[in-house]
Backbone bond lengths (Angstrom), bond angles and torsions (degrees), N, CA, C in turn:
res aa  C-N    CA-C-N  psi(-1)  N-CA   C-N-CA  omega(-1)  CA-C   N-CA-C  phi
1 X - - - 1.440 - - 1.558 108.38 -
2 X 1.317 110.80 141.50 1.501 116.14 175.95 1.430 110.68 -100.51
3 X 1.330 118.10 140.62 1.389 125.74 179.51 1.510 112.91 -107.27
4 X 1.315 115.95 30.69 1.544 118.59 -177.68 1.461 109.57 -64.53
5 X 1.290 125.77 -22.80 1.404 126.80 -177.34 1.502 112.97 -70.08
6 X 1.332 113.07 -13.12 1.582 117.44 -173.46 1.626 102.32 -95.12
7 X 1.237 112.49 135.06 1.517 119.71 173.26 1.473 107.12 -93.03
8 X 1.271 117.41 164.21 1.552 122.28 176.31 1.467 111.47 -49.03
9 X 1.326 118.00 -39.55 1.485 119.50 177.07 1.471 111.17 -68.96
10 X 1.316 123.47 -44.63 1.450 121.21 -174.69 1.552 110.15 -76.77
11 X 1.376 119.44 -12.59 1.436 119.47 170.67 1.462 117.28 -78.64
12 X 1.371 116.41 -18.62 1.478 120.61 -175.06 1.372 115.35 -53.90
13 X 1.465 122.69 -45.74 1.412 125.48 -176.83 1.597 110.68 -61.47
14 X 1.308 119.01 -37.43 1.440 125.17 179.11 1.557 108.52 -62.30
15 X 1.313 114.49 -47.36 1.492 118.66 -178.46 1.559 107.57 -72.54
16 X 1.229 124.24 -39.49 1.426 127.44 176.70 1.522 111.70 -56.75
17 X 1.327 113.91 -46.77 1.445 120.36 175.33 1.556 113.98 -57.64
18 X 1.365 108.66 -48.97 1.506 112.78 -176.26 1.606 110.82 -66.38
19 X 1.268 115.44 -31.26 1.472 119.06 179.53 1.496 113.93 -83.75
20 X 1.365 116.58 -12.71 1.442 123.94 -173.08 1.558 112.67 -70.01
21 X 1.314 111.76 -10.24 1.529 115.13 178.54 1.559 103.65 -111.45
22 X 1.292 115.07 114.98 1.548 117.96 178.69 1.545 107.10 -87.44
23 X 1.281 116.44 98.88 1.512 123.08 -177.74 1.596 106.80 -65.09
24 X 1.333 115.93 -33.18 1.539 116.36 -178.78 1.516 109.35 -58.15
25 X 1.371 115.79 -47.77 1.484 121.18 -177.91 1.490 106.94 -66.20
26 X 1.213 123.34 -48.54 1.478 126.16 -174.37 1.540 109.64 -56.91
27 X 1.391 117.10 -48.93 1.458 120.00 -173.19 1.535 113.29 -100.08
28 X 1.336 117.63 0.69 1.441 120.26 172.45 1.521 120.16 90.15
29 X 1.267 114.63 -17.07 1.493 121.22 175.83 1.461 112.85 -163.03
30 X 1.274 115.01 168.20 1.477 124.04 176.94 1.581 107.43 -63.70
31 X 1.362 117.01 -46.30 1.459 122.71 -179.68 1.482 111.60 -59.52
32 X 1.322 120.65 -47.32 1.380 121.61 -175.61 1.549 109.47 -71.29
33 X 1.246 117.36 -37.76 1.493 118.41 -179.80 1.497 108.03 -66.75
34 X 1.323 116.50 -44.73 1.450 118.36 -178.70 1.528 116.30 -65.43
35 X 1.259 110.72 -26.13 1.538 114.79 173.78 1.502 112.87 -66.52
36 X 1.393 112.11 -45.21 1.387 117.08 175.84 1.605 114.31 -59.90
37 X 1.326 110.16 -45.91 1.548 118.02 -173.88 1.509 103.96 -66.19
38 X 1.328 122.17 -42.73 1.487 120.77 -172.79 1.528 112.83 -75.40
39 X 1.336 114.16 -33.22 1.478 118.64 176.88 1.441 112.01 -73.10
40 X 1.374 120.76 -27.42 1.514 128.89 -179.27 1.408 114.61 41.85
41 X 1.342 118.35 60.69 1.415 120.86 178.48 1.468 116.49 -71.84
42 X 1.394 115.60 -20.35 1.464 120.22 168.40 1.596 117.52 53.75
43 X 1.286 115.58 26.74 1.418 122.48 -176.11 1.578 114.36 -96.14
44 X 1.344 115.93 -11.37 1.369 124.22 177.71 1.515 109.51 -140.32
45 X 1.361 113.10 159.24 1.492 118.33 176.45 1.438 111.42 -59.87
46 X 1.392 121.49 -40.29 1.399 123.30 179.07 1.534 114.66 -59.43
47 X 1.345 112.06 -41.08 1.473 121.56 175.35 1.582 109.75 -58.28
48 X 1.142 116.53 -49.56 1.461 126.32 -178.99 1.542 111.94 -61.13
49 X 1.372 111.97 -45.20 1.457 117.66 -178.50 1.629 110.36 -73.54
50 X 1.335 115.52 -31.03 1.417 118.73 172.66 1.518 114.50 -66.08
51 X 1.315 115.17 -36.85 1.461 115.27 175.66 1.518 113.57 -69.17
52 X 1.326 115.64 -42.90 1.477 121.00 174.07 1.573 111.62 -55.71
53 X 1.314 112.37 -49.56 1.502 120.26 177.12 1.493 111.07 -49.62
54 X 1.316 116.99 -53.73 1.513 120.98 -179.30 1.488 114.45 -62.67
55 X 1.408 116.36 -40.37 1.421 119.26 -177.54 1.610 107.88 -71.72
56 X 1.345 118.44 -30.31 1.475 117.26 175.93 1.582 109.63 -73.89
57 X 1.308 118.91 -33.81 1.444 119.51 177.47 1.608 108.53 -67.72
58 X 1.203 119.34 -36.43 1.484 125.18 178.72 1.551 105.68 -67.74
59 X 1.247 120.36 -38.81 1.429 121.04 -178.62 1.580 107.36 -67.59
60 X 1.296 117.56 -42.08 1.407 125.30 -179.12 1.519 106.88 -58.76
61 X 1.280 116.03 -51.10 1.503 117.40 -174.63 1.554 111.34 -72.04
62 X 1.456 117.93 -30.43 1.472 115.43 176.75 1.555 112.55 -90.90
63 X 1.268 115.72 -0.87 1.459 122.51 176.46 1.534 109.46 64.29
64 X 1.322 119.16 41.00 1.392 124.21 178.13 1.621 112.39 -122.71
65 X 1.292 112.50 -176.54 1.527 113.64 176.56 1.581 110.85 -119.50
66 X 1.361 113.70 30.53 1.451 112.74 179.34 1.524 116.00 -62.04
67 X 1.287 116.54 -22.09 1.536 125.53 173.97 1.509 108.78 -53.65
68 X 1.377 120.52 -35.41 1.468 120.34 174.68 1.431 116.82 -61.02
69 X 1.352 118.13 -38.20 1.423 120.76 171.87 1.526 114.22 -63.80
70 X 1.327 116.37 -40.37 1.427 124.06 174.78 1.511 111.01 -61.86
71 X 1.283 117.54 -41.07 1.420 122.69 176.98 1.520 112.16 -60.90
72 X 1.347 111.05 -48.00 1.537 116.76 178.22 1.556 111.36 -62.35
73 X 1.268 121.19 -38.24 1.444 128.00 -178.13 1.566 110.75 -69.28
74 X 1.389 113.35 -38.01 1.523 118.14 -176.26 1.542 112.13 -91.74
75 X 1.293 120.93 -10.61 1.414 127.21 -174.06 1.628 108.64 -52.23
76 X 1.340 114.26 -49.26 1.524 114.11 -178.84 1.529 112.83 -60.71
77 X 1.294 114.92 -35.00 1.481 118.53 175.62 1.548 113.74 -67.58
78 X 1.351 114.11 -41.49 1.475 119.34 178.68 1.573 105.40 -62.17
79 X 1.256 118.86 -42.28 1.513 118.90 176.20 1.462 112.37 -65.81
80 X 1.235 117.22 -41.71 1.469 121.64 179.51 1.591 109.00 -57.56
81 X 1.225 113.17 -44.30 1.561 116.45 179.10 1.492 114.72 -78.80
82 X 1.371 116.79 1.65 1.439 117.87 176.10 1.572 111.51 90.78
83 X 1.273 115.11 8.05 1.530 118.58 179.96 1.511 104.17 -107.70
84 X 1.256 113.84 154.92 1.479 116.20 168.43 1.528 113.23 109.54
85 X 1.301 117.91 -28.84 1.491 117.12 178.76 1.558 115.23 -69.64
86 X 1.411 109.36 -48.79 1.498 111.34 -178.87 1.377 113.91 -99.22
87 X 1.364 122.59 -7.74 1.434 123.31 -172.97 1.466 114.31 -119.28
88 X 1.263 120.02 -27.92 1.475 123.68 -177.48 1.543 110.65 -92.43
89 X 1.254 120.33 147.61 1.461 123.98 177.66 1.522 106.91 -76.31
90 X 1.312 116.95 133.38 1.536 121.05 173.88 1.434 114.24 -123.26
């Protein structure tokens, strides 16, 4: 899916949501959080949020918008776990 219809301003809520979960704090270290994000077990809300957090950080470092594809991919799981309706941009 292309996200060309989003301007830098309309992308901000998606990025803010992705970065709103600090996986480093949740899992205690960069290595522990990275392990969860890269394994992508997706069995809990925290695991899904950690994956989205890492993909957003990677996008920031690479100066791309790949995190938007991750958001689209993970949105059904965010909804499944009860997140996303009131907090995530749709």
